[in-house]
KEVEXVO-473411 format. One record per atom (N, C-alpha, C, O): x, y, z; residue in one letter. Coordinates in steps of 0.1 Angstrom, whole numbers, plus 5000, padded with zeros to 4 digits. Layout:
BEGIN
XYZa;...
//
This chain:
BEGIN
687088666755v;687788536761v;688788506746v;688388506735v;690088496751e;691288446743e;691288276743e;690788206752e;691788246731g;692088086733g;692088036718g;691888126709g;692387906714d;692487836704d;691487746703d;691687626703d;690287796701f;688887716702f;688687596690f;689187596680f;687987536693v;687687446679v;685987406681v;685587316673v;685187456692a;683687446697a;683187536703a;683987606711a;681987566703i;681387666709i;680087606714i;679787496709i;679187666726a;678087626733a;677587716739a;678387776746a;676387746740a;675587856748a;674587786754a;674087696749a;674287826766g;673387816777g;672387916778g;672288006770g;671587896788s;670688036789s;671288166789s;671288246780s;671988176800l;672888266802l;674588256806l;675088326814l;675388156797h;676688126801h;677088036787h;676287956782h;678288056783s;678788006775s;679887916777s;680487926788s;680387846768l;681487746767l;682487746754l;681887746743l;683487746754a;684487716742a;685287596744a;686187596753a;685287526739l;686387406735l;687687426733l;687687456721l;688887426738r;690087466734r;690287346728r;689687246730r;691587366718r;691987286712r;692687166718r;692787046714r;693187226731d;694187146740d;693287046748d;693786966756d;691787046747g;690886956756g;690287036766g;689187016772g;690987136769n;690087226783n;688887326777n;688787366765n;688187356788v;686887426786v;686987556791v;687187576803v;686787666781a;686587796790a;685287836791a;684487816782a;684987886802c;683387936806c;683388066809c;684488126812c;682088126807w;681688286808w;680288286811w;679388216806w;680288396819g;678388426817g;677988396833g;678788366842g;676888406835l;676288356850l;676888226854l;676988136845l;677388216867n;677388096873n;677088056885n;677887986891n;675688106891h;675188076902h;674987966906h;674587936917h;675187856895a;674687706898a;676087636896a;676187506899a;676987706893g;678487616891g;678587586874g;679287506869g;677887676867q;677887596852q;678687656846q;678987616835q;679287766851a;680187836841a;681487886851a;681688006853a;682187796856p;683287836865p;684387916858p;684887886847p;684788056865p;685588166858p;686988076853p;687488106842p;687387986859d;688387946856d;688487836845d;689587786841d;687487796840g;687187686830g;686887546838g;686487546850g;687187456831v;687287306834v;688387246826v;688387236814v;689387206833e;690587116829e;689986966825e;689386896833e;690486936812g;690286786808g;690586756793g;690986836785g;690286626791d;690486576774d;689586566769d;689386456765d;688586686767f;687186686764f;687686726745f;688486796739f;686486626742i;686286636727i;685086706723i;684986746711i;684086736732a;682886776727a;682486846738a;682986806749a;681686936738i;680687046748i;679287056743i;678887046732i;678687076756a;677287116753a;676787196766a;677287176777a;675887276764a;675487376775a;673887366776a;673187406767a;673387326786g;671787316789g;671787486795g;672587566794g;670687486800g;669987626809g;670887676819g;671487786819g;670987546830f;671987606839f;672987506840f;673487526851f;673487406835h;674487296835h;675087286822h;674587306811h;676687246826s;677287226816s;677787096813s;678187046823s;677787016799l;678486886798l;679386876786l;679286936775l;680486786790a;681686746782a;682186636781a;682586566791a;682386586766l;682586436764l;683986436766l;684686536762l;684486316774r;686086306774r;686086226758r;685186186751r;687586226758s;688186116746s;687985986749s;688085906741s;687585956764d;687385806768d;685785756762d;685385636762d;685185836760g;683685826759g;683085866773g;681885896772g;683485886784n;682485926794n;682186076793n;682786156786n;681186116801v;680786256799v;680986306815v;680586236825v;681486456816a;681686526827a;680686626828a;680486686818a;679886666840c;678986736841c;678986856853c;679486836864c;678486946850w;678687046860w;677787146859w;677487176848w;677287236872g;676287316871g;674787226880g;674887126886g;673887296877y;672787266882y;672287136882y;672087086871y;671887046893n;671586926890n;670086866896n;669786746898n;669386996899g;668086946905g;667186866902g;666386836911g;667186816888h;666586676883h;667486586876h;667186526865h;668586576882g;669786476879g;670286516862g;670886436856g;670086606858e;670786636844e;672186666843e;672686676832e;672786656857a;674286686858a;674786636867a;675286706876a;674786486867p;675286456879p;676886476881p;677686446872p;676986526894p;678686576898p;679486466894p;680486516888p;679486326895d;680286226893d;680186186877d;680786096873d;679586246870g;679286246854g;678586096850g;677986016856g;678986106839v;678385946832v;679085886827v;679985946820v;679185746827d;680185646822d;679485626811d;678285616809d;680585626802g;680185586785g;680385426782g;680185386771g;
//
């Protein structure tokens, strides 16, 4: 995966990398939507990867979530900051 990265995170079977422009690159297992092949666009400043979900902190303090949400760990609407 190519890019100008500033941070990385690893889940159980997927990985994320935060690009300098604020977008997130994703690769690996994506069976629950935790690693969309086209990445996730946004104004992110930090990332984290769980077992089968991913999180990213937006510059406004809100959190974006994607992937498995069977126990409320990744609400599709995100989390307000």
